[in-house]
N, C-alpha and C positions, 0 to 999 in steps of 0.2 A: 441912156436912161439910168438913173441912180438905183433903181430897185423896184420891186413890185410887192404885192401882198405875200408872195412866197419867199421873199428874201429874209435872211436872218434865221435865228434859232426858232424852233417850234416852242409855243408856250407850254409851260408845265402845268399839269393838274395841281390843284391846291394841296392835295395830300402828299404828292411827291415834293412839292416846294417846302412843305412843313418838315418832311423827313430829312431834307437836306439841311435843316437848321435855319430856314428863312434867311438865305444869304442876301437877299435884296432888302431885308428889314421892313417888309410890308407890314402895315398894321393888321392885327388879327381880324378885324371886320372885313378887310379887303381879301384876306385869304379865305374867310368863311362864307363869302358870298357878296362881297362888295362889288362895285361897278367894274364891269369887264371881266369878271371871273366866271368860271364854268359852273353850270348847275351841279349841285351836290347829288351824287348818286350813292346809294347805300352799298357798302361793301358786302357782297354776298356771293356765294358759290353758285354759278349757273348749273343747270342739270347737265350731266355728262351725255353727249350724243351716243345713241345706241350703235351707230355704225363704226365707231372706233374699234381698232383691234384690241385684243386682250391686254397686250403690253401698254398700249396707249391709255386704256382705261386705268391700268395700274399707276401710270405716271400721273394721270389726272388726280387720282385719289391721294397720291403722295404729295403733290404740290399745291393743290387748290386751297387747303386749309391755311397753309402758311401765307399764301397770297391774300386771303381774306383777312387774316390777322394783321397784316401790314397795310390793309386798305388799298391794295393794288388791283383788285378784281371786282367786277360787278356782273350782273346777269348779261350786260351788253357785251362782255368780253368772251362769250362762249366760243365764237368762231376762231378768234385768235388763239385761245388756249387749246382748242381742238387741233389747230394747225401745228402748234408746238408739240403737243402730245403724240400726234400721229407721226410727225417728223422724227421724234425721239424713237418711237417704235420702229420705224423704217430703218433708221440709222443702226439701232441695236441689232436688228435682224441681219442687215448687210455685214456688220462687223462680226457677228457670230459665224456667218458663212465664210468670210475671209479667213477667220481663225481656223475653221474646219479645213479649208482648202490649203492652208499653209502658204508656201511661196507662190503657188499658182493662183492664189486669191488676189494677188497684187498685180501680176502681169500675165497677159495672154499673148499667144503667138497667132497672128492672122494666117489664113490659108496661103498667103504669098510669102510668109516667113518673117514679117515685121512684128516687132514687139509693141504692145500697146497696153495701156491701163485696162485692167479687167472690168467687166460690166459690174461686178459686185463693188469694186472700188469706186466706180463712177456713181453708182447708186448711193453708196455711203457718203460720198462727198456732197452730192446734191441734197441728201437728207440733212446733212450737217449744216449746209447753208440755210435751208428752210428753218431748221431748229434754231440757229443763231439769230436769224432775222425776227422770227416770232417771239423767241425768248427775250430779246432785248426790250420788247414792249413791257415786260414784267420785271426787268432787272435780273434776268436769270443767267447772265454771263458776267464775267469779271469787269469788262469795260462798261457795261450798262450799270452795274452795281457801283462802280467808281463814280459815275455821274451823280449817284445819290449822295455821295459825300460820306466822310467818316462819322458825322454826327447823326446817326440814325436815331429813330425815336427811342426814348427811354422805355425800359420795360414796363413801368407803371402806366404808360400811355397805350400800351398794346392790349390791355385787358380792361374790361368794364370797371368803372369806378363810380359807385353809386352816389357817393358824396359829391364828387365833381359834377356828375350829371344833374343832381338836384340843384347845386349852386348855379349851374349854367341855365337850368330851366327857369329859375327866378331872377336871373340877371345879376347874380352876386359875384 
């Protein structure tokens, strides 16, 4: 079998495609809602879940505005951002505990005398995996950011432009 519907690269959202500098040279009307494109969802910050830890809420506040500015977040992304922020909080807590325990934070000795990775180190590693996986959805790690390409959006495109919006409104 040559492939199925899951073969190949995942399609990019239009805003990420535009941030990359439109490498496929698609016409603007196809990027903005042409045939086969995804529905346009307004970039807005979803409400922060109340159950997140204090550190996770701090990370949410730190990063959400930047993601909105870049058009990489909507209200639909609440769960994915919550996973990232809580994973960051868990990772931070585990790393603080490892630092506090010094050398014993890395390796534990079992009752039978064997050495193994400490529970705190295991927690830190798992939280880091969750953080990397969820963060890559938003371009929050170097490899995910590299896929956005060097030609990120120009500064003038990141902020509201009343003249450009008026021209677009009237088809100019």
